[in-house]
C-alpha positions as CSV (number, residue, x, y, z in Angstrom):
1,R,0.0,0.3,-0.1
2,S,1.3,3.4,-0.9
3,D,1.1,6.2,0.5
4,Y,1.3,8.5,-2.2
5,I,-2.4,9.0,-4.3
6,Y,-1.1,9.7,-8.0
7,K,2.2,7.3,-9.6
8,I,4.3,9.4,-12.0
9,D,5.9,7.8,-14.9
10,R,9.7,9.8,-14.5
11,S,10.9,8.2,-18.3
12,A,9.5,11.7,-19.9
13,S,11.9,13.0,-17.5
14,L,14.8,11.2,-18.6
15,R,14.5,11.6,-22.1
16,A,14.2,15.6,-21.8
17,F,17.5,16.2,-19.8
18,P,20.1,15.1,-21.2
19,L,22.6,13.0,-18.8
20,D,26.0,13.8,-20.0
21,G,27.8,16.5,-17.6
22,L,29.8,17.6,-20.4
23,H,26.0,19.2,-22.0
24,Y,25.7,21.1,-19.3
25,R,29.9,22.9,-19.4
26,N,30.0,26.5,-20.3
27,R,30.7,26.2,-24.1
28,V,33.3,29.5,-23.9
29,L,36.4,27.7,-23.4
30,E,38.5,31.6,-22.9
31,T,37.3,35.0,-23.8
32,L,40.5,37.6,-24.0
33,P,40.5,40.3,-21.9
34,E,39.2,43.7,-24.7
35,A,43.2,44.9,-24.3
36,A,44.2,41.8,-25.2
37,R,45.1,41.3,-29.7
38,V,45.8,38.5,-32.5
39,S,48.9,39.7,-33.5
40,S,49.0,36.6,-35.8
41,L,47.7,33.7,-37.4
42,E,48.5,30.8,-39.3
43,L,46.7,27.5,-40.5
44,V,48.9,25.0,-41.1
45,E,48.3,21.4,-42.9
46,L,49.2,18.7,-40.4
47,D,49.9,15.9,-43.7
48,D,52.0,18.2,-45.2
49,G,53.4,20.9,-43.4
50,A,51.8,23.4,-46.2
51,T,51.1,26.6,-45.1
52,L,47.7,27.6,-46.0
53,L,47.5,30.9,-44.5
54,K,49.5,33.0,-42.8
55,L,49.0,36.7,-42.2
56,E,50.3,39.0,-39.5
57,S,48.5,42.1,-38.2
58,D,49.9,45.9,-38.8
59,P,52.9,46.4,-36.4
60,E,52.0,50.1,-36.5
61,S,48.6,50.2,-35.8
62,N,48.1,47.0,-34.2
63,T,45.1,45.9,-36.9
64,W,43.5,44.3,-39.2
65,D,42.4,46.7,-41.2
66,A,45.3,46.7,-43.7
67,I,45.7,43.2,-44.6
68,L,41.9,42.6,-44.7
69,A,41.6,45.3,-47.0
70,K,43.4,43.1,-49.3
71,Q,41.8,39.8,-49.3
72,T,38.7,38.7,-50.8
73,G,34.7,39.5,-50.0
74,E,34.5,35.8,-48.7
75,K,38.3,35.4,-47.1
76,S,38.4,38.3,-46.0
77,T,35.2,37.7,-44.2
78,A,36.4,34.0,-43.0
79,I,40.2,35.8,-41.6
80,Q,37.0,38.2,-38.9
81,T,35.4,35.1,-37.9
82,L,39.0,33.2,-37.0
83,L,39.4,36.5,-35.3
84,Q,36.8,37.1,-32.8
85,W,36.8,33.5,-32.5
86,I,39.7,33.2,-30.6
87,Q,38.9,36.6,-29.2
88,N,36.0,34.2,-27.5
89,V,36.5,30.4,-27.9
90,R,33.0,29.3,-27.3
91,V,32.0,25.7,-29.0
92,E,29.2,24.1,-30.5
93,S,29.0,21.9,-27.6
94,L,31.6,20.0,-25.9
95,L,32.8,16.2,-26.9
96,A,35.0,14.9,-24.1
97,D,37.8,16.6,-21.4
98,G,41.3,16.5,-22.6
99,F,43.1,16.9,-25.6
100,A,42.7,13.9,-28.1
101,E,45.9,12.9,-30.8
102,D,42.5,12.0,-32.8
103,Y,38.6,12.1,-33.0
104,R,37.0,8.8,-32.3
105,Q,33.3,8.6,-33.0
106,E,32.0,5.1,-31.2
107,G,32.7,1.9,-33.6
108,A,34.1,4.2,-36.2
109,S,37.5,4.7,-37.6
110,P,39.6,7.5,-35.6
111,V,39.8,10.5,-37.9
112,P,42.8,12.8,-37.6
113,W,43.4,15.9,-37.6
114,L,44.3,17.9,-40.8
115,Y,44.6,20.9,-39.8
116,R,46.0,23.1,-36.8
117,L,45.3,27.0,-36.2
118,D,48.3,29.5,-34.5
119,A,47.2,32.6,-33.3
120,Q,49.9,34.1,-31.3
121,I,48.5,37.1,-29.1
122,I,50.0,39.7,-27.2
123,L,48.0,40.2,-23.3
124,P,49.0,43.6,-21.5
125,G,50.1,43.6,-18.4
126,G,52.3,45.7,-15.8
127,E,55.3,47.5,-18.0
128,F,55.7,44.6,-20.4
129,N,53.5,43.1,-22.7
130,T,53.6,39.3,-23.1
131,T,53.2,37.1,-26.2
132,V,50.9,34.1,-26.2
133,T,50.4,31.3,-28.9
134,R,46.8,29.5,-28.9
135,S,47.1,26.7,-31.5
136,Y,43.5,24.9,-31.9
137,Y,43.3,21.4,-34.5
138,F,40.9,20.7,-36.8
139,A,39.5,16.9,-38.3
140,R,37.7,16.8,-41.8
141,R,34.3,18.5,-41.5
142,L,31.7,15.5,-40.3
143,S,29.0,16.2,-41.9
144,G,26.5,20.2,-42.6
145,S,27.4,20.8,-38.7
146,K,30.2,18.3,-37.2
147,Q,33.7,19.0,-37.1
148,P,35.2,18.4,-34.6
149,G,38.4,20.2,-33.2
150,T,40.6,19.8,-29.8
151,S,43.4,22.0,-28.0
152,K,45.8,21.3,-25.8
153,H,45.5,24.7,-23.9
154,H,41.5,24.7,-22.9
155,K,41.7,20.2,-22.3
156,A,39.2,20.3,-24.2
157,L,37.2,17.8,-27.4
158,F,35.5,20.1,-28.7
159,N,32.9,20.6,-31.9
160,C,32.8,23.7,-33.8
161,P,29.7,26.5,-34.0
162,M,28.4,26.9,-37.8
163,E,30.3,30.1,-38.4
164,L,34.0,28.4,-37.4
165,I,33.3,26.1,-39.6
166,E,32.1,28.1,-43.0
167,A,34.9,29.8,-42.2
168,L,37.9,26.9,-42.3
169,E,36.0,25.6,-45.4
170,A,36.4,29.0,-46.4
171,L,40.0,29.5,-46.1
172,V,40.9,25.6,-46.8
173,P,41.4,25.0,-50.7
174,G,39.7,22.1,-52.1
175,Q,37.7,20.9,-48.4
176,P,35.3,18.8,-49.5
177,A,31.4,19.2,-49.2
178,P,29.6,18.0,-46.2
179,P,28.9,13.8,-47.3
180,E,24.5,15.5,-46.5
181,S,25.3,17.7,-50.3
182,S,25.8,14.6,-52.5
């Protein structure tokens, strides 16, 4: 005999709320101080070490205006997106804690990292500025909205936000279209 009048089916509640703890973690991995400046970007293909993009901000003004003016519209927009993303590293979702040597899906072959994005960042402070490097690794685009990435500094394996996926696609020549488009 029960002291309760109503019986509640908990299965609907359990289906509505993800049980994966990573779902509830903050998706902003780093926000740089407002005075921090990205001084250079380099996008490297890991297979052969080829540099796909290497740019430095104007050393006098420490801005990207002159560099962006020399780029085509799509490439200029992609570079601006990368610069904004590095200032505020927000990911679509966290896939695992820690840095991974490759991306592994359950029951599938490992997916190697194809590209590394290195950003030199000038952090102001005290009498001298400090320069740090942040490196991000990216695999091939697995679907229309899924491209895994990882970072040693942030100790995170993540799915890239759509604007970053589109920026990388614009900067990487010959990248295959996502499987859904064929």
